[in-house]
C-alpha positions in Angstrom: 0.0 0.0 0.0 1.3 3.5 -0.9 0.1 6.6 1.0 0.0 10.0 -0.6 -0.3 13.1 1.7 -1.1 16.6 0.6 -0.1 19.7 2.6 -2.2 22.6 1.5 -2.8 26.2 2.4 -6.3 26.8 1.1 -9.7 25.9 2.4 -10.9 24.5 -0.9 -7.8 22.4 -1.4 -8.2 21.0 2.1 -11.8 20.0 1.5 -11.6 18.5 -2.0 -8.2 18.3 -3.6 -7.3 14.8 -2.4 -10.7 13.4 -3.6 -10.3 15.1 -7.0 -6.8 13.7 -7.5 -8.0 10.2 -6.4 -10.8 10.3 -9.0 -8.2 11.2 -11.7 -5.3 9.0 -10.7 -7.3 6.2 -8.9 -6.8 4.0 -5.9 -4.2 1.6 -7.2 -0.9 1.6 -9.0 -0.3 -0.2 -12.3 1.1 -3.2 -10.3 -2.2 -3.4 -8.4 -0.8 -2.0 -5.2 -3.5 0.0 -3.3 -3.0 3.8 -3.0 -4.4 5.7 0.0 -5.0 9.5 -0.4 -4.9 10.8 3.1 -7.0 13.8 3.9 -4.8 17.0 3.5 -3.1 18.8 6.3 -3.7 22.5 6.2 -1.1 25.1 7.2 -0.8 28.9 6.8 0.1 30.3 3.4 3.7 31.3 2.9 3.0 33.7 0.0 0.3 35.9 1.5 2.7 38.9 1.9 5.3 40.1 -0.6 8.5 38.0 -0.4 11.7 39.9 -0.9 14.8 38.3 -2.6 17.1 39.6 0.0 15.2 38.4 3.1 15.3 35.0 4.9 12.5 32.5 4.2 9.5 33.2 6.5 8.3 31.1 9.4 5.4 29.9 7.3 7.9 28.6 4.7 9.7 26.8 7.6 6.4 25.3 8.8 5.7 23.9 5.3 9.1 22.3 5.1 8.8 20.9 8.6 5.4 19.5 7.9 6.8 17.8 4.7 9.6 16.3 6.7 7.2 15.0 9.4 4.9 13.4 6.9 7.8 11.7 5.1 9.7 10.7 8.3 7.0 10.0 10.9 3.7 10.2 9.3 0.2 9.8 10.6 0.1 7.4 13.5 3.7 6.5 12.9 3.2 5.4 9.3 5.2 7.6 6.9 3.7 8.8 3.7 5.3 7.5 0.5 4.7 10.7 -1.4 4.1 14.2 0.1 3.0 17.1 -2.1 3.0 20.6 -0.7 0.6 23.0 -2.5 0.8 26.7 -1.7 -0.9 28.8 -4.4 0.8 32.0 -5.2 -1.1 35.0 -3.8 -1.5 38.2 -5.8 1.3 40.0 -3.9 3.8 37.5 -5.4 2.2 36.8 -8.7 5.2 38.2 -10.6 7.9 36.5 -8.6 7.8 32.8 -8.8 11.6 32.7 -8.8 11.7 34.3 -5.4 9.1 31.9 -4.0 11.1 28.9 -5.3 14.4 30.4 -3.9 12.8 30.8 -0.4 11.2 27.3 -0.5 14.5 25.6 -1.6 16.5 27.5 1.1 14.1 26.5 3.8 13.6 22.9 2.6 17.4 22.4 2.3 18.0 23.8 5.7 15.2 21.6 7.3 16.4 18.4 5.6 20.1 19.0 6.1 21.7 16.3 8.2 18.7 13.9 8.3 19.7 10.3 8.5 17.9 7.0 8.2 15.5 6.1 11.0 13.6 3.0 11.8 9.9 3.1 11.3 7.5 0.2 11.5 10.3 -2.3 11.5 11.9 -1.1 8.3 14.7 1.4 7.6 13.5 4.5 5.9 15.9 7.2 4.8 14.6 10.6 4.3 17.1 13.3 3.5 19.4 11.7 0.9 16.4 10.3 -1.1 14.1 13.3 -0.9 13.4 15.0 -4.2 12.1 18.5 -4.6 10.1 19.6 -7.7 9.1 23.2 -8.1 
């Protein structure tokens, strides 16, 4: 069984995005393995105020990175998610600066994941840090 966890910042995404994605992508992988779409976890938006290229990433950006790490490493009830997707829609104050948003997100995610080693969860070794991939 594979578990997919969404971390979102909007009310609509929290209510319906996982169900919409489940309808499109289904409940099983091509090998027949079951896929569970966990209900989303909602956090505060990291782009609700104008981000500046010269400033450090915000606390909200840190919270998104930590939530991603927690879901991959610990997960709900001690069961880590196999895939975590963070969705923070770009607010109007930042509509013209996707590059700055990506820069802040990468800086905060790299700092949060730095130094993470393999841990044991549910009787199996699971590395999160060296095998984490970011797509922006």
